PDB file with one MODEL, atoms N, CA, C and O in Angstrom:
MODEL        1
ATOM      1  N   MET A   1     -19.654  71.197  25.584  1.00  0.00           N
ATOM      2  CA  MET A   1     -18.932  69.277  25.214  1.00  0.00           C
ATOM      3  C   MET A   1     -19.647  68.536  24.347  1.00  0.00           C
ATOM      4  O   MET A   1     -20.871  68.413  24.394  1.00  0.00           O
ATOM      5  N   LEU A   2     -18.858  67.987  23.477  1.00  0.00           N
ATOM      6  CA  LEU A   2     -18.889  67.615  22.463  1.00  0.00           C
ATOM      7  C   LEU A   2     -19.079  66.556  22.315  1.00  0.00           C
ATOM      8  O   LEU A   2     -18.034  65.920  22.177  1.00  0.00           O
ATOM      9  N   ILE A   3     -20.525  65.615  22.237  1.00  0.00           N
ATOM     10  CA  ILE A   3     -20.927  63.752  22.164  1.00  0.00           C
ATOM     11  C   ILE A   3     -20.804  63.518  21.117  1.00  0.00           C
ATOM     12  O   ILE A   3     -21.723  64.064  20.507  1.00  0.00           O
ATOM     13  N   ILE A   4     -19.977  62.825  20.266  1.00  0.00           N
ATOM     14  CA  ILE A   4     -19.741  62.399  18.812  1.00  0.00           C
ATOM     15  C   ILE A   4     -20.102  60.892  19.341  1.00  0.00           C
ATOM     16  O   ILE A   4     -19.367  60.203  20.048  1.00  0.00           O
ATOM     17  N   HIS A   5     -21.832  60.409  18.676  1.00  0.00           N
ATOM     18  CA  HIS A   5     -22.381  59.195  18.192  1.00  0.00           C
ATOM     19  C   HIS A   5     -21.270  58.054  17.802  1.00  0.00           C
ATOM     20  O   HIS A   5     -20.376  58.515  17.092  1.00  0.00           O
ATOM     21  N   TYR A   6     -21.138  56.683  18.110  1.00  0.00           N
ATOM     22  CA  TYR A   6     -19.992  55.907  16.755  1.00  0.00           C
ATOM     23  C   TYR A   6     -20.643  55.739  15.665  1.00  0.00           C
ATOM     24  O   TYR A   6     -20.038  55.288  14.693  1.00  0.00           O
ATOM     25  N   SER A   7     -22.097  56.078  15.570  1.00  0.00           N
ATOM     26  CA  SER A   7     -22.426  55.530  14.620  1.00  0.00           C
ATOM     27  C   SER A   7     -22.197  56.583  13.410  1.00  0.00           C
ATOM     28  O   SER A   7     -22.308  56.448  12.192  1.00  0.00           O
ATOM     29  N   GLN A   8     -21.783  57.835  14.333  1.00  0.00           N
ATOM     30  CA  GLN A   8     -21.755  59.175  12.710  1.00  0.00           C
ATOM     31  C   GLN A   8     -20.445  59.143  12.281  1.00  0.00           C
ATOM     32  O   GLN A   8     -20.246  59.488  11.117  1.00  0.00           O
ATOM     33  N   VAL A   9     -19.102  58.661  13.253  1.00  0.00           N
ATOM     34  CA  VAL A   9     -18.269  58.305  12.907  1.00  0.00           C
ATOM     35  C   VAL A   9     -17.907  57.117  12.102  1.00  0.00           C
ATOM     36  O   VAL A   9     -18.113  55.935  12.377  1.00  0.00           O
ATOM     37  N   PRO A  10     -17.126  57.810  10.684  1.00  0.00           N
ATOM     38  CA  PRO A  10     -16.702  56.556   9.362  1.00  0.00           C
ATOM     39  C   PRO A  10     -15.100  55.992  10.178  1.00  0.00           C
ATOM     40  O   PRO A  10     -14.017  56.524  10.422  1.00  0.00           O
ATOM     41  N   VAL A  11     -15.902  54.223  10.461  1.00  0.00           N
ATOM     42  CA  VAL A  11     -14.314  53.856  10.872  1.00  0.00           C
ATOM     43  C   VAL A  11     -14.498  52.637   9.658  1.00  0.00           C
ATOM     44  O   VAL A  11     -15.364  51.833   9.312  1.00  0.00           O
ATOM     45  N   PRO A  12     -12.712  53.155   9.128  1.00  0.00           N
ATOM     46  CA  PRO A  12     -11.951  52.029   8.416  1.00  0.00           C
ATOM     47  C   PRO A  12     -12.080  50.302   8.168  1.00  0.00           C
ATOM     48  O   PRO A  12     -11.322  49.432   8.597  1.00  0.00           O
ATOM     49  N   VAL A  13     -12.935  50.195   7.583  1.00  0.00           N
ATOM     50  CA  VAL A  13     -12.502  48.576   8.180  1.00  0.00           C
ATOM     51  C   VAL A  13     -11.966  47.925   7.293  1.00  0.00           C
ATOM     52  O   VAL A  13     -12.603  47.718   6.260  1.00  0.00           O
ATOM     53  N   PRO A  14     -10.406  47.326   7.470  1.00  0.00           N
ATOM     54  CA  PRO A  14      -9.835  46.754   6.837  1.00  0.00           C
ATOM     55  C   PRO A  14     -10.924  45.898   5.756  1.00  0.00           C
ATOM     56  O   PRO A  14     -12.098  45.606   5.983  1.00  0.00           O
ATOM     57  N   VAL A  15     -10.139  45.619   4.561  1.00  0.00           N
ATOM     58  CA  VAL A  15     -10.621  44.752   3.626  1.00  0.00           C
ATOM     59  C   VAL A  15      -9.951  43.133   3.465  1.00  0.00           C
ATOM     60  O   VAL A  15      -8.855  43.160   2.906  1.00  0.00           O
ATOM     61  N   PRO A  16     -10.229  42.322   3.696  1.00  0.00           N
ATOM     62  CA  PRO A  16      -8.889  41.075   3.096  1.00  0.00           C
ATOM     63  C   PRO A  16      -9.286  41.272   1.998  1.00  0.00           C
ATOM     64  O   PRO A  16     -10.415  41.480   1.553  1.00  0.00           O
ATOM     65  N   VAL A  17      -8.069  41.183   1.437  1.00  0.00           N
ATOM     66  CA  VAL A  17      -7.394  41.388  -0.309  1.00  0.00           C
ATOM     67  C   VAL A  17      -7.149  39.337  -0.628  1.00  0.00           C
ATOM     68  O   VAL A  17      -6.270  38.634  -0.130  1.00  0.00           O
ATOM     69  N   PRO A  18      -7.992  39.008  -1.355  1.00  0.00           N
ATOM     70  CA  PRO A  18      -7.793  37.175  -1.489  1.00  0.00           C
ATOM     71  C   PRO A  18      -5.934  37.241  -2.327  1.00  0.00           C
ATOM     72  O   PRO A  18      -5.620  37.604  -3.461  1.00  0.00           O
ATOM     73  N   VAL A  19      -5.175  36.793  -1.332  1.00  0.00           N
ATOM     74  CA  VAL A  19      -4.350  36.106  -1.756  1.00  0.00           C
ATOM     75  C   VAL A  19      -3.837  34.332  -2.634  1.00  0.00           C
ATOM     76  O   VAL A  19      -3.584  33.225  -2.161  1.00  0.00           O
ATOM     77  N   PRO A  20      -3.864  34.651  -3.462  1.00  0.00           N
ATOM     78  CA  PRO A  20      -4.061  32.927  -4.408  1.00  0.00           C
ATOM     79  C   PRO A  20      -2.854  31.710  -3.669  1.00  0.00           C
ATOM     80  O   PRO A  20      -1.667  31.404  -3.556  1.00  0.00           O
ATOM     81  N   VAL A  21      -3.811  31.478  -3.429  1.00  0.00           N
ATOM     82  CA  VAL A  21      -2.773  30.346  -2.095  1.00  0.00           C
ATOM     83  C   VAL A  21      -2.592  29.034  -3.655  1.00  0.00           C
ATOM     84  O   VAL A  21      -3.179  29.123  -4.733  1.00  0.00           O
ATOM     85  N   PRO A  22      -2.020  28.406  -3.404  1.00  0.00           N
ATOM     86  CA  PRO A  22      -1.498  26.986  -4.330  1.00  0.00           C
ATOM     87  C   PRO A  22      -2.309  26.014  -3.223  1.00  0.00           C
ATOM     88  O   PRO A  22      -2.415  25.868  -2.005  1.00  0.00           O
ATOM     89  N   VAL A  23      -2.993  25.240  -4.960  1.00  0.00           N
ATOM     90  CA  VAL A  23      -3.668  24.405  -4.252  1.00  0.00           C
ATOM     91  C   VAL A  23      -2.540  23.021  -4.013  1.00  0.00           C
ATOM     92  O   VAL A  23      -1.330  23.208  -4.131  1.00  0.00           O
ATOM     93  N   PRO A  24      -2.814  22.356  -3.847  1.00  0.00           N
ATOM     94  CA  PRO A  24      -2.474  20.858  -4.093  1.00  0.00           C
ATOM     95  C   PRO A  24      -3.244  19.830  -4.486  1.00  0.00           C
ATOM     96  O   PRO A  24      -3.916  19.036  -3.829  1.00  0.00           O
ATOM     97  N   VAL A  25      -3.022  19.970  -5.896  1.00  0.00           N
ATOM     98  CA  VAL A  25      -3.932  19.153  -7.094  1.00  0.00           C
ATOM     99  C   VAL A  25      -4.072  17.485  -6.707  1.00  0.00           C
ATOM    100  O   VAL A  25      -3.551  16.807  -7.593  1.00  0.00           O
ATOM    101  N   PRO A  26      -4.556  16.803  -5.780  1.00  0.00           N
ATOM    102  CA  PRO A  26      -5.013  15.542  -5.619  1.00  0.00           C
ATOM    103  C   PRO A  26      -4.518  14.432  -6.877  1.00  0.00           C
ATOM    104  O   PRO A  26      -4.924  14.326  -8.034  1.00  0.00           O
ATOM    105  N   VAL A  27      -3.548  13.728  -6.178  1.00  0.00           N
ATOM    106  CA  VAL A  27      -3.417  12.460  -7.712  1.00  0.00           C
ATOM    107  C   VAL A  27      -4.816  11.591  -7.249  1.00  0.00           C
ATOM    108  O   VAL A  27      -5.548  11.879  -6.302  1.00  0.00           O
ATOM    109  N   PRO A  28      -4.963  10.511  -8.137  1.00  0.00           N
ATOM    110  CA  PRO A  28      -5.973   9.874  -8.009  1.00  0.00           C
ATOM    111  C   PRO A  28      -5.039   8.341  -7.934  1.00  0.00           C
ATOM    112  O   PRO A  28      -4.140   7.791  -8.569  1.00  0.00           O
ATOM    113  N   VAL A  29      -5.837   8.101  -6.816  1.00  0.00           N
ATOM    114  CA  VAL A  29      -4.580   6.597  -6.787  1.00  0.00           C
ATOM    115  C   VAL A  29      -5.875   5.627  -6.407  1.00  0.00           C
ATOM    116  O   VAL A  29      -6.664   5.433  -5.482  1.00  0.00           O
ATOM    117  N   PRO A  30      -5.551   5.125  -7.807  1.00  0.00           N
ATOM    118  CA  PRO A  30      -6.212   3.516  -8.297  1.00  0.00           C
ATOM    119  C   PRO A  30      -6.544   2.888  -6.675  1.00  0.00           C
ATOM    120  O   PRO A  30      -5.824   3.327  -5.777  1.00  0.00           O
ATOM    121  N   VAL A  31      -7.434   2.052  -6.373  1.00  0.00           N
ATOM    122  CA  VAL A  31      -7.908   1.482  -5.247  1.00  0.00           C
ATOM    123  C   VAL A  31      -7.279  -0.068  -5.580  1.00  0.00           C
ATOM    124  O   VAL A  31      -7.458  -0.240  -6.786  1.00  0.00           O
ATOM    125  N   PRO A  32      -6.872  -0.800  -5.220  1.00  0.00           N
ATOM    126  CA  PRO A  32      -5.974  -2.308  -5.191  1.00  0.00           C
ATOM    127  C   PRO A  32      -7.964  -3.367  -5.093  1.00  0.00           C
ATOM    128  O   PRO A  32      -8.824  -3.534  -4.228  1.00  0.00           O
ATOM    129  N   SER A  33      -7.842  -3.612  -5.976  1.00  0.00           N
ATOM    130  CA  SER A  33      -8.445  -4.948  -6.130  1.00  0.00           C
ATOM    131  C   SER A  33      -8.757  -6.253  -6.373  1.00  0.00           C
ATOM    132  O   SER A  33      -7.792  -6.708  -6.986  1.00  0.00           O
ATOM    133  N   LEU A  34      -9.466  -6.984  -6.248  1.00  0.00           N
ATOM    134  CA  LEU A  34      -8.719  -8.478  -6.224  1.00  0.00           C
ATOM    135  C   LEU A  34      -8.505  -8.621  -7.107  1.00  0.00           C
ATOM    136  O   LEU A  34      -8.017  -9.739  -6.936  1.00  0.00           O
ATOM    137  N   ALA A  35      -8.350  -8.360  -8.746  1.00  0.00           N
ATOM    138  CA  ALA A  35      -7.772  -8.412  -9.654  1.00  0.00           C
ATOM    139  C   ALA A  35      -6.249  -8.063  -9.754  1.00  0.00           C
ATOM    140  O   ALA A  35      -5.360  -8.765 -10.234  1.00  0.00           O
ATOM    141  N   THR A  36      -6.125  -6.522  -9.058  1.00  0.00           N
ATOM    142  CA  THR A  36      -5.007  -5.895  -9.110  1.00  0.00           C
ATOM    143  C   THR A  36      -4.377  -6.776  -7.998  1.00  0.00           C
ATOM    144  O   THR A  36      -3.153  -6.854  -8.095  1.00  0.00           O
ATOM    145  N   LEU A  37      -4.826  -7.327  -7.162  1.00  0.00           N
ATOM    146  CA  LEU A  37      -3.692  -8.174  -5.865  1.00  0.00           C
ATOM    147  C   LEU A  37      -3.502  -9.480  -6.082  1.00  0.00           C
ATOM    148  O   LEU A  37      -2.816 -10.283  -5.449  1.00  0.00           O
ATOM    149  N   SER A  38      -4.326  -9.658  -7.257  1.00  0.00           N
ATOM    150  CA  SER A  38      -4.354 -11.455  -7.875  1.00  0.00           C
ATOM    151  C   SER A  38      -2.753 -11.643  -8.318  1.00  0.00           C
ATOM    152  O   SER A  38      -2.154 -12.687  -8.059  1.00  0.00           O
ATOM    153  N   SER A  39      -2.029 -10.354  -9.120  1.00  0.00           N
ATOM    154  CA  SER A  39      -1.408 -10.611  -9.510  1.00  0.00           C
ATOM    155  C   SER A  39      -0.413  -9.208  -9.174  1.00  0.00           C
ATOM    156  O   SER A  39      -0.565  -8.002  -9.364  1.00  0.00           O
ATOM    157  N   PHE A  40       0.776 -10.138  -8.518  1.00  0.00           N
ATOM    158  CA  PHE A  40       1.299  -9.631  -7.583  1.00  0.00           C
ATOM    159  C   PHE A  40       2.568  -8.333  -7.339  1.00  0.00           C
ATOM    160  O   PHE A  40       3.031  -7.635  -6.437  1.00  0.00           O
ATOM    161  N   PRO A  41       2.736  -8.597  -8.882  1.00  0.00           N
ATOM    162  CA  PRO A  41       4.188  -7.730  -9.097  1.00  0.00           C
ATOM    163  C   PRO A  41       2.932  -5.577  -9.044  1.00  0.00           C
ATOM    164  O   PRO A  41       3.135  -4.434  -8.636  1.00  0.00           O
ATOM    165  N   ARG A  42       1.970  -6.242  -9.648  1.00  0.00           N
ATOM    166  CA  ARG A  42       1.112  -4.955  -9.704  1.00  0.00           C
ATOM    167  C   ARG A  42       0.741  -4.523  -8.592  1.00  0.00           C
ATOM    168  O   ARG A  42       0.570  -3.304  -8.612  1.00  0.00           O
ATOM    169  N   ALA A  43       0.401  -5.341  -6.946  1.00  0.00           N
ATOM    170  CA  ALA A  43       0.376  -4.147  -6.371  1.00  0.00           C
ATOM    171  C   ALA A  43       1.612  -4.403  -5.553  1.00  0.00           C
ATOM    172  O   ALA A  43       1.544  -4.090  -4.365  1.00  0.00           O
ATOM    173  N   CYS A  44       2.602  -4.864  -5.952  1.00  0.00           N
ATOM    174  CA  CYS A  44       3.683  -4.144  -5.368  1.00  0.00           C
ATOM    175  C   CYS A  44       4.194  -3.046  -5.928  1.00  0.00           C
ATOM    176  O   CYS A  44       5.031  -2.345  -5.359  1.00  0.00           O
ATOM    177  N   LEU A  45       3.616  -2.759  -7.365  1.00  0.00           N
ATOM    178  CA  LEU A  45       4.583  -1.414  -7.742  1.00  0.00           C
ATOM    179  C   LEU A  45       3.284  -0.331  -7.405  1.00  0.00           C
ATOM    180  O   LEU A  45       3.370   0.870  -7.661  1.00  0.00           O
ATOM    181  N   LEU A  46       2.025  -0.990  -6.765  1.00  0.00           N
ATOM    182  CA  LEU A  46       1.295   0.894  -6.245  1.00  0.00           C
ATOM    183  C   LEU A  46       1.652   0.280  -4.499  1.00  0.00           C
ATOM    184  O   LEU A  46       0.747   0.588  -3.723  1.00  0.00           O
ATOM    185  N   ALA A  47       2.398  -0.227  -4.085  1.00  0.00           N
ATOM    186  CA  ALA A  47       2.595  -0.194  -2.682  1.00  0.00           C
ATOM    187  C   ALA A  47       3.811   0.713  -3.120  1.00  0.00           C
ATOM    188  O   ALA A  47       3.979   1.808  -2.583  1.00  0.00           O
ATOM    189  N   CYS A  48       4.450   0.354  -3.864  1.00  0.00           N
ATOM    190  CA  CYS A  48       5.632   1.320  -4.234  1.00  0.00           C
ATOM    191  C   CYS A  48       5.346   2.241  -4.355  1.00  0.00           C
ATOM    192  O   CYS A  48       5.668   2.906  -3.371  1.00  0.00           O
ATOM    193  N   LEU A  49       4.632   3.037  -5.402  1.00  0.00           N
ATOM    194  CA  LEU A  49       3.810   3.774  -5.369  1.00  0.00           C
ATOM    195  C   LEU A  49       3.105   4.843  -4.145  1.00  0.00           C
ATOM    196  O   LEU A  49       3.170   6.070  -4.212  1.00  0.00           O
ATOM    197  N   LEU A  50       2.686   4.360  -3.454  1.00  0.00           N
ATOM    198  CA  LEU A  50       1.971   4.851  -2.418  1.00  0.00           C
ATOM    199  C   LEU A  50       3.266   5.219  -1.350  1.00  0.00           C
ATOM    200  O   LEU A  50       3.369   6.119  -0.516  1.00  0.00           O
ATOM    201  N   ALA A  51       4.030   4.327  -1.675  1.00  0.00           N
ATOM    202  CA  ALA A  51       4.914   4.632  -0.332  1.00  0.00           C
ATOM    203  C   ALA A  51       6.013   5.779  -0.373  1.00  0.00           C
ATOM    204  O   ALA A  51       6.467   6.582   0.443  1.00  0.00           O
ATOM    205  N   LEU A  52       6.280   5.396  -2.050  1.00  0.00           N
ATOM    206  CA  LEU A  52       6.725   6.953  -2.550  1.00  0.00           C
ATOM    207  C   LEU A  52       6.189   8.250  -2.333  1.00  0.00           C
ATOM    208  O   LEU A  52       6.958   9.212  -2.331  1.00  0.00           O
ATOM    209  N   LEU A  53       4.598   8.450  -2.094  1.00  0.00           N
ATOM    210  CA  LEU A  53       3.727   9.391  -1.631  1.00  0.00           C
ATOM    211  C   LEU A  53       3.640   9.787  -0.280  1.00  0.00           C
ATOM    212  O   LEU A  53       3.311  10.896   0.143  1.00  0.00           O
ATOM    213  N   SER A  54       3.985   8.717   0.401  1.00  0.00           N
ATOM    214  CA  SER A  54       3.511   9.553   1.905  1.00  0.00           C
ATOM    215  C   SER A  54       4.948   9.554   2.933  1.00  0.00           C
ATOM    216  O   SER A  54       5.474  10.487   3.540  1.00  0.00           O
ATOM    217  N   PHE A  55       5.381   7.867   2.822  1.00  0.00           N
ATOM    218  CA  PHE A  55       6.816   7.645   2.871  1.00  0.00           C
ATOM    219  C   PHE A  55       7.991   8.682   2.873  1.00  0.00           C
ATOM    220  O   PHE A  55       8.168   9.314   1.832  1.00  0.00           O
ATOM    221  N   GLN A  56       9.209   9.032   4.472  1.00  0.00           N
ATOM    222  CA  GLN A  56       9.699   9.846   3.645  1.00  0.00           C
ATOM    223  C   GLN A  56      11.120   8.937   2.761  1.00  0.00           C
ATOM    224  O   GLN A  56      10.882   7.822   2.296  1.00  0.00           O
ATOM    225  N   THR A  57      12.266   9.438   2.647  1.00  0.00           N
ATOM    226  CA  THR A  57      12.925   8.317   1.713  1.00  0.00           C
ATOM    227  C   THR A  57      14.105   6.870   2.194  1.00  0.00           C
ATOM    228  O   THR A  57      14.709   5.997   1.570  1.00  0.00           O
ATOM    229  N   SER A  58      13.976   7.231   3.482  1.00  0.00           N
ATOM    230  CA  SER A  58      14.197   6.145   4.786  1.00  0.00           C
ATOM    231  C   SER A  58      13.626   5.435   4.223  1.00  0.00           C
ATOM    232  O   SER A  58      13.815   4.820   3.174  1.00  0.00           O
ATOM    233  N   HIS A  59      12.430   5.516   5.324  1.00  0.00           N
ATOM    234  CA  HIS A  59      11.225   4.744   5.239  1.00  0.00           C
ATOM    235  C   HIS A  59      11.043   4.117   4.152  1.00  0.00           C
ATOM    236  O   HIS A  59      11.177   2.896   4.232  1.00  0.00           O
ATOM    237  N   TYR A  60      10.619   4.808   2.545  1.00  0.00           N
ATOM    238  CA  TYR A  60      10.550   3.985   1.460  1.00  0.00           C
ATOM    239  C   TYR A  60      11.583   2.793   1.440  1.00  0.00           C
ATOM    240  O   TYR A  60      11.206   1.625   1.343  1.00  0.00           O
ATOM    241  N   LEU A  61      12.682   3.095   1.521  1.00  0.00           N
ATOM    242  CA  LEU A  61      14.498   1.965   1.235  1.00  0.00           C
ATOM    243  C   LEU A  61      14.085   0.684   1.974  1.00  0.00           C
ATOM    244  O   LEU A  61      14.270  -0.445   1.519  1.00  0.00           O
ATOM    245  N   VAL A  62      13.234   1.087   3.718  1.00  0.00           N
ATOM    246  CA  VAL A  62      13.347  -0.404   4.203  1.00  0.00           C
ATOM    247  C   VAL A  62      11.777  -0.688   3.880  1.00  0.00           C
ATOM    248  O   VAL A  62      11.262  -1.574   4.562  1.00  0.00           O
ATOM    249  N   LEU A  63      11.111  -0.155   3.094  1.00  0.00           N
ATOM    250  CA  LEU A  63       9.591  -0.265   2.913  1.00  0.00           C
ATOM    251  C   LEU A  63      10.175  -1.321   1.247  1.00  0.00           C
ATOM    252  O   LEU A  63       9.831  -2.450   0.897  1.00  0.00           O
ATOM    253  N   VAL A  64      10.685  -0.796   0.894  1.00  0.00           N
ATOM    254  CA  VAL A  64      11.474  -1.865  -0.941  1.00  0.00           C
ATOM    255  C   VAL A  64      11.991  -3.008  -0.224  1.00  0.00           C
ATOM    256  O   VAL A  64      11.501  -4.030  -0.705  1.00  0.00           O
ATOM    257  N   SER A  65      12.809  -3.261   0.764  1.00  0.00           N
ATOM    258  CA  SER A  65      13.433  -4.181   1.269  1.00  0.00           C
ATOM    259  C   SER A  65      13.200  -5.418   1.637  1.00  0.00           C
ATOM    260  O   SER A  65      13.903  -6.420   1.763  1.00  0.00           O
ATOM    261  N   THR A  66      11.766  -5.101   1.832  1.00  0.00           N
ATOM    262  CA  THR A  66      11.102  -5.711   2.938  1.00  0.00           C
ATOM    263  C   THR A  66       9.949  -6.610   1.753  1.00  0.00           C
ATOM    264  O   THR A  66       9.519  -7.740   1.522  1.00  0.00           O
ATOM    265  N   LEU A  67       9.842  -4.955   1.183  1.00  0.00           N
ATOM    266  CA  LEU A  67       8.823  -6.047  -0.089  1.00  0.00           C
ATOM    267  C   LEU A  67       9.744  -6.516  -1.254  1.00  0.00           C
ATOM    268  O   LEU A  67       9.056  -6.778  -2.241  1.00  0.00           O
ATOM    269  N   SER A  68      10.344  -6.601  -1.348  1.00  0.00           N
ATOM    270  CA  SER A  68      11.344  -7.567  -2.469  1.00  0.00           C
ATOM    271  C   SER A  68      11.654  -8.429  -1.929  1.00  0.00           C
ATOM    272  O   SER A  68      11.965  -9.334  -2.703  1.00  0.00           O
ATOM    273  N   SER A  69      11.792  -8.776  -0.523  1.00  0.00           N
ATOM    274  CA  SER A  69      11.737 -10.313   0.717  1.00  0.00           C
ATOM    275  C   SER A  69      10.444 -10.694   0.942  1.00  0.00           C
ATOM    276  O   SER A  69      10.278 -11.498   1.860  1.00  0.00           O
ATOM    277  N   THR A  70       9.499 -10.323   0.341  1.00  0.00           N
ATOM    278  CA  THR A  70       8.333 -10.675   0.337  1.00  0.00           C
ATOM    279  C   THR A  70       7.602 -11.374  -0.906  1.00  0.00           C
ATOM    280  O   THR A  70       6.945 -12.392  -1.122  1.00  0.00           O
ATOM    281  N   GLN A  71       8.163 -10.074  -1.719  1.00  0.00           N
ATOM    282  CA  GLN A  71       7.696 -11.216  -3.270  1.00  0.00           C
ATOM    283  C   GLN A  71       8.499 -12.141  -4.144  1.00  0.00           C
ATOM    284  O   GLN A  71       8.326 -12.607  -5.270  1.00  0.00           O
ATOM    285  N   ALA A  72       9.675 -12.268  -2.998  1.00  0.00           N
ATOM    286  CA  ALA A  72      10.597 -13.346  -3.430  1.00  0.00           C
ATOM    287  C   ALA A  72      10.106 -14.945  -2.655  1.00  0.00           C
ATOM    288  O   ALA A  72      10.194 -16.137  -2.949  1.00  0.00           O
ATOM    289  N   GLU A  73       9.706 -14.341  -1.826  1.00  0.00           N
ATOM    290  CA  GLU A  73       9.319 -15.386  -0.406  1.00  0.00           C
ATOM    291  C   GLU A  73       7.655 -16.141  -1.202  1.00  0.00           C
ATOM    292  O   GLU A  73       7.477 -17.359  -1.195  1.00  0.00           O
ATOM    293  N   ALA A  74       6.607 -15.153  -1.823  1.00  0.00           N
ATOM    294  CA  ALA A  74       5.811 -15.778  -2.617  1.00  0.00           C
ATOM    295  C   ALA A  74       6.016 -15.585  -3.774  1.00  0.00           C
ATOM    296  O   ALA A  74       4.895 -15.725  -4.263  1.00  0.00           O
ATOM    297  N   GLU A  75       6.908 -15.280  -4.830  1.00  0.00           N
ATOM    298  CA  GLU A  75       7.063 -16.347  -5.969  1.00  0.00           C
ATOM    299  C   GLU A  75       7.494 -17.583  -5.609  1.00  0.00           C
ATOM    300  O   GLU A  75       6.876 -18.557  -6.039  1.00  0.00           O
ATOM    301  N   ALA A  76       8.419 -17.729  -4.917  1.00  0.00           N
ATOM    302  CA  ALA A  76       8.747 -19.205  -3.790  1.00  0.00           C
ATOM    303  C   ALA A  76       7.495 -19.940  -3.981  1.00  0.00           C
ATOM    304  O   ALA A  76       7.231 -20.649  -4.952  1.00  0.00           O
ATOM    305  N   GLN A  77       6.562 -19.649  -2.716  1.00  0.00           N
ATOM    306  CA  GLN A  77       5.108 -20.277  -2.952  1.00  0.00           C
ATOM    307  C   GLN A  77       4.344 -20.477  -3.741  1.00  0.00           C
ATOM    308  O   GLN A  77       3.317 -21.148  -3.640  1.00  0.00           O
ATOM    309  N   LEU A  78       4.908 -19.702  -4.979  1.00  0.00           N
ATOM    310  CA  LEU A  78       4.070 -19.761  -5.738  1.00  0.00           C
ATOM    311  C   LEU A  78       4.290 -21.348  -7.352  1.00  0.00           C
ATOM    312  O   LEU A  78       3.631 -21.934  -8.210  1.00  0.00           O
ATOM    313  N   LYS A  79       5.401 -21.280  -6.887  1.00  0.00           N
ATOM    314  CA  LYS A  79       6.293 -22.294  -8.023  1.00  0.00           C
ATOM    315  C   LYS A  79       5.963 -23.992  -7.248  1.00  0.00           C
ATOM    316  O   LYS A  79       6.407 -24.502  -6.220  1.00  0.00           O
ATOM    317  N   PRO A  80       5.183 -24.395  -8.092  1.00  0.00           N
ATOM    318  CA  PRO A  80       4.877 -26.013  -7.927  1.00  0.00           C
ATOM    319  C   PRO A  80       5.980 -26.776  -7.022  1.00  0.00           C
ATOM    320  O   PRO A  80       7.184 -26.690  -7.263  1.00  0.00           O
ATOM    321  N   GLN A  81       5.540 -27.395  -6.148  1.00  0.00           N
ATOM    322  CA  GLN A  81       6.661 -28.112  -5.209  1.00  0.00           C
ATOM    323  C   GLN A  81       6.763 -29.650  -6.086  1.00  0.00           C
ATOM    324  O   GLN A  81       5.926 -30.530  -6.286  1.00  0.00           O
ATOM    325  N   THR A  82       8.172 -29.498  -6.479  1.00  0.00           N
ATOM    326  CA  THR A  82       8.568 -31.123  -7.211  1.00  0.00           C
ATOM    327  C   THR A  82       8.996 -31.939  -6.552  1.00  0.00           C
ATOM    328  O   THR A  82       9.268 -33.040  -7.031  1.00  0.00           O
TER     329      THR A  82
ENDMDL
END
């Protein structure tokens, strides 16, 4: 009877081949500061851009309609009351 130690038997070890994975490039998103928030159309554009990046199209359309209504309300409040 022949006894073979496992340490003497060469066992083929599968070597993992590195597969190139496409890495998503992070888009630099500017953080809205007080100066950006004071000018409302810029903040609206920033919010629309963020909505484009993060939401689906239907949610984006709902958000744009809400933003346009709030922008109209904000402009109406900014006008001097006569």
